[in-house]
C-alpha positions as CSV (number, residue, x, y, z in Angstrom):
1,M,0.0,0.0,0.0
2,K,1.4,3.3,-1.0
3,E,0.4,6.3,1.2
4,N,0.2,9.9,0.1
5,F,-0.9,12.3,2.8
6,C,-2.4,15.6,1.8
7,I,-3.5,17.9,4.6
8,D,-5.0,21.0,3.3
9,Y,-6.0,24.0,5.4
10,I,-8.8,26.3,3.8
11,R,-9.7,29.4,5.8
12,G,-8.2,27.7,8.9
13,V,-10.2,24.4,8.6
14,K,-8.4,21.1,8.6
15,M,-9.3,19.0,5.6
16,T,-9.2,15.1,5.6
17,N,-6.1,13.1,5.1
18,Y,-6.2,10.8,2.1
19,K,-4.2,7.6,1.3
20,E,-3.6,6.1,-2.1
21,I,-4.4,2.5,-2.2
22,V,-3.3,0.1,-5.0
23,T,-5.9,-2.6,-5.6
24,K,-7.3,-4.9,-8.3
25,A,-10.4,-3.5,-10.0
26,V,-12.1,-3.6,-13.3
27,I,-10.3,-1.1,-15.5
28,G,-12.1,-1.6,-18.8
29,K,-15.3,-3.1,-20.0
30,V,-17.0,-3.5,-23.4
31,K,-19.6,-5.6,-25.2
32,K,-20.0,-6.4,-28.8
33,N,-22.7,-8.1,-30.9
34,N,-21.1,-10.0,-33.9
35,N,-22.7,-11.6,-36.9
36,M,-20.5,-14.3,-38.5
37,H,-21.0,-16.4,-41.7
38,F,-20.0,-20.0,-42.0
39,S,-20.7,-22.7,-44.8
40,F,-20.0,-26.3,-45.1
41,T,-20.8,-29.1,-47.6
42,P,-23.2,-31.7,-46.2
43,D,-22.7,-35.5,-46.7
44,E,-25.7,-35.6,-49.0
45,V,-27.3,-33.2,-51.4
46,A,-29.6,-31.2,-49.0
47,N,-33.2,-30.3,-50.4
48,T,-34.6,-28.4,-47.4
49,I,-33.3,-27.2,-44.0
50,L,-35.6,-28.4,-41.3
51,G,-33.9,-26.9,-38.2
52,C,-30.6,-25.4,-37.0
53,W,-29.1,-24.9,-33.5
54,V,-25.8,-24.0,-31.7
55,I,-24.3,-25.9,-28.8
56,N,-21.1,-26.3,-26.9
57,H,-19.8,-22.6,-27.1
58,D,-16.4,-22.4,-25.6
59,F,-14.2,-19.2,-25.6
60,S,-11.2,-17.6,-23.7
61,G,-9.5,-14.3,-24.0
62,I,-5.9,-13.2,-23.6
63,E,-3.8,-9.9,-24.0
64,D,-2.3,-9.6,-27.4
65,N,-0.2,-6.5,-28.1
66,H,-2.5,-4.2,-25.8
67,K,-5.6,-5.6,-27.2
68,V,-7.9,-8.6,-26.2
69,R,-7.8,-11.7,-28.6
70,V,-10.8,-14.0,-28.0
71,N,-10.6,-17.4,-29.4
72,G,-13.8,-19.5,-29.5
73,A,-15.5,-22.4,-31.0
74,F,-19.1,-23.9,-31.1
75,D,-20.9,-26.8,-32.7
76,V,-23.8,-26.2,-35.1
77,N,-26.3,-28.9,-35.7
78,V,-28.1,-28.8,-39.0
79,W,-31.2,-30.9,-39.6
80,Y,-31.9,-31.2,-43.4
81,S,-33.9,-33.4,-45.8
82,Y,-32.3,-35.0,-48.9
83,D,-33.1,-37.7,-51.6
84,N,-36.1,-35.6,-52.9
85,D,-37.3,-34.8,-49.3
86,T,-37.8,-38.5,-48.5
87,K,-35.1,-38.8,-45.8
88,T,-33.6,-36.6,-43.1
89,K,-30.3,-36.2,-41.3
90,V,-28.6,-34.2,-38.6
91,N,-25.1,-33.0,-39.6
92,T,-22.8,-31.5,-36.8
93,K,-20.0,-29.2,-37.7
94,R,-17.5,-27.5,-35.4
95,F,-16.6,-23.9,-36.3
96,S,-14.0,-21.7,-34.7
97,Y,-13.4,-18.0,-34.6
98,T,-10.9,-15.5,-33.5
99,E,-11.7,-11.8,-32.6
100,L,-9.5,-8.8,-31.7
101,F,-11.0,-6.2,-29.3
102,S,-9.8,-2.8,-28.3
103,V,-11.0,-2.2,-24.8
104,P,-10.9,1.4,-23.6
105,L,-9.3,1.6,-20.2
106,K,-9.7,3.9,-17.3
107,E,-7.2,6.8,-16.8
108,D,-3.7,5.7,-15.6
109,T,-4.1,2.0,-16.3
110,N,-2.6,-0.2,-18.8
111,L,-3.5,-3.6,-20.4
112,T,-0.4,-5.9,-19.7
113,S,0.2,-9.6,-19.7
114,D,-0.5,-9.5,-15.9
115,S,-4.0,-8.2,-16.4
116,E,-6.9,-10.6,-16.0
117,V,-9.2,-11.0,-19.0
118,I,-12.8,-12.1,-18.3
119,V,-14.9,-12.9,-21.3
120,R,-18.7,-13.7,-20.9
121,S,-21.2,-14.8,-23.5
122,L,-23.9,-12.1,-23.1
123,K,-26.0,-13.7,-25.8
124,Q,-25.3,-17.3,-26.8
125,P,-24.8,-17.9,-30.5
126,S,-27.9,-18.5,-32.5
127,V,-28.6,-19.1,-36.1
128,L,-30.1,-16.1,-37.9
129,K,-30.4,-17.6,-41.3
130,A,-29.6,-20.9,-42.9
131,D,-29.8,-21.5,-46.7
132,I,-28.8,-24.1,-49.3
133,V,-26.4,-22.3,-51.8
134,N,-24.8,-24.3,-54.7
135,G,-25.0,-27.6,-52.7
136,D,-23.5,-25.9,-49.5
137,I,-25.3,-25.1,-46.3
138,S,-24.8,-21.4,-45.5
139,L,-25.2,-20.2,-42.0
140,D,-25.4,-16.6,-40.5
141,I,-24.8,-16.8,-36.7
142,S,-25.1,-14.1,-34.2
143,K,-23.5,-13.8,-30.8
144,E,-22.7,-11.1,-28.2
145,L,-19.6,-11.2,-25.9
146,G,-18.7,-9.0,-22.9
147,I,-15.2,-8.3,-21.9
148,E,-13.8,-7.1,-18.7
149,I,-10.2,-6.2,-17.9
150,V,-9.1,-6.5,-14.2
151,G,-5.8,-4.9,-13.3
152,D,-3.9,-2.8,-10.8
153,T,-5.5,0.7,-10.2
154,K,-5.1,3.4,-7.5
155,I,-8.0,4.7,-5.4
156,R,-7.8,7.6,-3.0
157,V,-9.6,7.2,0.3
158,P,-10.3,9.7,3.1
159,V,-8.6,8.8,6.3
160,E,-9.5,9.9,10.0
161,D,-5.9,9.7,11.7
162,D,-7.3,10.6,15.1
163,L,-10.5,8.4,15.1
164,D,-10.8,6.3,18.2
165,D,-13.5,3.7,17.6
166,Y,-12.8,1.6,20.8
167,I,-15.4,1.3,23.5
168,E,-13.9,2.2,26.9
169,L,-14.8,-0.3,29.6
170,D,-15.5,1.1,33.1
171,D,-14.0,-1.2,35.8
172,D,-16.5,0.1,38.4
173,L,-19.5,-1.0,36.1
174,I,-18.0,-4.6,35.8
175,D,-17.3,-4.8,39.6
176,N,-20.9,-3.9,40.4
177,M,-22.5,-6.4,38.0
178,E,-24.7,-9.0,39.8
179,I,-24.1,-12.6,38.8
180,N,-27.0,-14.9,39.2
181,E,-25.4,-18.3,40.5
182,E,-28.5,-20.3,40.0
183,Y,-28.6,-19.6,36.2
184,L,-27.0,-22.9,35.4
185,N,-27.9,-26.1,37.3
186,D,-25.6,-29.1,38.0
187,N,-25.8,-30.4,34.4
188,G,-24.9,-27.1,32.8
189,D,-28.4,-26.5,31.5
190,V,-30.3,-23.3,32.1
191,S,-32.2,-23.5,35.5
192,S,-35.8,-23.8,35.3
193,K,-36.2,-21.1,37.9
194,N,-34.7,-18.6,35.5
195,A,-36.1,-20.0,32.3
């Protein structure tokens, strides 16, 4: 803890002392909605897309040259018909992505390799649109990520140097206290007389 005392007198009135404390805090926070496009060739020639959903979204963020790089991946399940709409199949594909974020930081703070990067999924990936284009399945997927940077920062707090928050005991008060010796019986239980 670094201390920096400032005692100011304005018109003869003593102002409060301050201490600067170095602590961990959120020094930057952003969120971003992002639409992504993916495509893949199914095992069969698809006729109609019957359903589509995203599962198993994994991601992590690291500091990369004073920016945050988020690496993530998810599985997309596509249910489609084929063979002139006489059969159906669910095809699962794993897609990965990398995104770079510039996170504005609070004054007098820096993003370093010691900073903690927290990435949250504010809106899980979902399929906005699924089409069949030239035999491939084309997917538009939307997601929203939130990023927090936790790092060292300084805060100034007022300090009362002459504050005495102890309670003073009066020995005369303690000596004059009456003790009820019948409060506990022989078994250590509360006496029925006093219960």
